[in-house]
C-alpha positions in Angstrom: -14.0 8.1 -15.2 -15.9 6.1 -17.8 -12.7 5.1 -19.6 -12.3 1.4 -20.0 -8.7 0.3 -19.3 -6.9 -3.0 -19.5 -5.1 -4.7 -16.6 -1.7 -3.4 -17.6 -2.9 0.2 -17.7 -4.5 -0.3 -14.4 -1.3 -1.6 -12.9 0.7 1.3 -14.3 -1.8 3.8 -12.8 -1.6 2.1 -9.4 2.2 2.1 -9.5 2.2 5.8 -10.5 -0.2 6.6 -7.7 2.0 4.7 -5.2 5.1 6.7 -6.3 3.2 9.9 -6.0 2.0 9.1 -2.5 5.6 8.2 -1.5 6.8 11.5 -2.8 4.1 13.4 -1.0 4.8 11.6 2.2 8.5 12.6 2.1 7.6 16.2 1.2 5.1 16.6 4.1 7.5 14.9 6.6 10.0 17.5 5.6 7.6 20.2 6.8 7.9 19.1 10.4 5.0 19.0 12.8 2.7 21.0 10.6 2.9 18.3 7.9 2.8 15.3 10.2 -0.9 14.5 9.7 -0.7 14.7 5.9 2.4 12.6 5.9 0.6 9.9 7.8 -2.3 10.1 5.3 0.1 9.7 2.3 1.9 6.9 4.1 -1.4 5.1 4.6 -2.4 5.5 0.9 1.0 4.1 -0.1 0.5 1.1 2.2 -3.0 0.4 0.7 -1.6 0.6 -2.9 1.3 -1.7 -1.9 -1.2 -4.2 -0.6 -3.1 -4.0 -3.9 0.0 -4.5 -5.9 1.6 -7.2 -3.7 -1.1 -8.8 -1.4 0.3 -10.2 1.8 3.8 -8.8 1.3 3.7 -6.7 4.5 
């Protein structure tokens, strides 16, 4: 990861990661109890990325 990126590209990458985390959370929640732990992990990742994108919104 030695690529230099500008702030707009960084923002796009964070937004894309947040969407991916939300998709994964939904997918793992659909697997019932066996996916509960992973769903919580992806939910947490999504919350952290939300806080980066919109500090103090939650």
